[in-house]
C-alpha positions as CSV (number, residue, x, y, z in Angstrom):
1,M,-27.8,-68.7,30.2
2,P,-28.8,-68.6,26.1
3,T,-25.5,-67.7,24.0
4,A,-25.8,-66.0,20.7
5,D,-25.7,-69.2,18.9
6,G,-28.3,-71.0,20.4
7,G,-25.7,-72.9,22.8
8,A,-26.1,-72.1,26.7
9,I,-23.7,-71.4,29.3
10,L,-24.6,-72.9,33.1
11,R,-23.2,-71.6,36.1
12,G,-23.5,-73.0,39.8
13,S,-22.4,-72.6,43.1
14,G,-22.6,-75.3,46.1
15,I,-23.1,-79.6,46.0
16,N,-24.1,-80.0,42.4
17,S,-23.4,-83.6,40.5
18,F,-22.1,-84.0,36.4
19,V,-22.8,-87.1,34.8
20,F,-20.2,-87.0,31.6
21,F,-20.5,-89.4,29.0
22,P,-17.5,-91.0,27.6
23,G,-15.2,-88.3,26.6
24,D,-16.1,-85.2,28.0
25,A,-14.6,-85.6,31.4
26,G,-10.8,-84.8,29.8
27,P,-7.9,-86.4,29.8
28,G,-8.2,-90.1,30.4
29,D,-10.3,-93.0,30.2
30,T,-12.0,-92.2,27.1
31,R,-14.6,-95.2,26.7
32,T,-16.5,-94.5,29.6
33,G,-19.1,-92.1,31.3
34,R,-18.1,-90.7,34.8
35,T,-20.0,-89.3,37.4
36,F,-18.3,-85.9,39.4
37,L,-19.7,-84.1,42.9
38,F,-18.5,-80.8,43.0
39,T,-18.8,-78.6,46.1
40,G,-17.8,-75.2,45.2
41,R,-18.7,-73.3,41.4
42,F,-18.6,-74.0,38.4
43,V,-19.1,-73.0,35.0
44,A,-20.4,-75.2,32.2
45,T,-20.6,-74.2,28.3
46,T,-23.2,-76.2,25.5
47,D,-23.3,-76.4,21.8
48,P,-26.8,-75.2,20.4
49,S,-27.4,-79.4,20.2
50,G,-27.0,-79.4,24.5
51,T,-23.0,-81.6,24.0
52,L,-21.0,-80.0,27.0
53,T,-18.2,-77.9,25.2
54,T,-16.0,-76.4,28.4
55,F,-16.6,-76.9,32.0
56,T,-14.5,-75.7,35.0
57,S,-14.5,-75.8,38.8
58,T,-13.3,-74.6,41.5
59,G,-13.4,-76.5,45.0
60,K,-13.2,-80.3,45.8
61,R,-14.0,-82.8,42.5
62,Q,-15.1,-86.3,43.8
63,D,-15.7,-89.4,41.8
64,V,-18.8,-91.5,42.5
65,C,-18.5,-94.5,40.8
66,A,-14.6,-94.7,43.0
67,M,-16.3,-94.2,46.3
68,L,-19.4,-96.3,45.4
69,M,-16.0,-99.4,45.2
């Protein structure tokens, strides 16, 4: 769904995978990217350039990189 400023709100549910660039996944290691597998609902907001500005989820979150090690 587009926002008035040219960004977007993304909503979904089910099983989804997201790649977060360094610093996008919140507190913790801000120097590396992370990939998470989400089961449940999510809401993400982007700015006009497509940069992720907020992300919330309910349900299960798994760190794919940790699963592969």
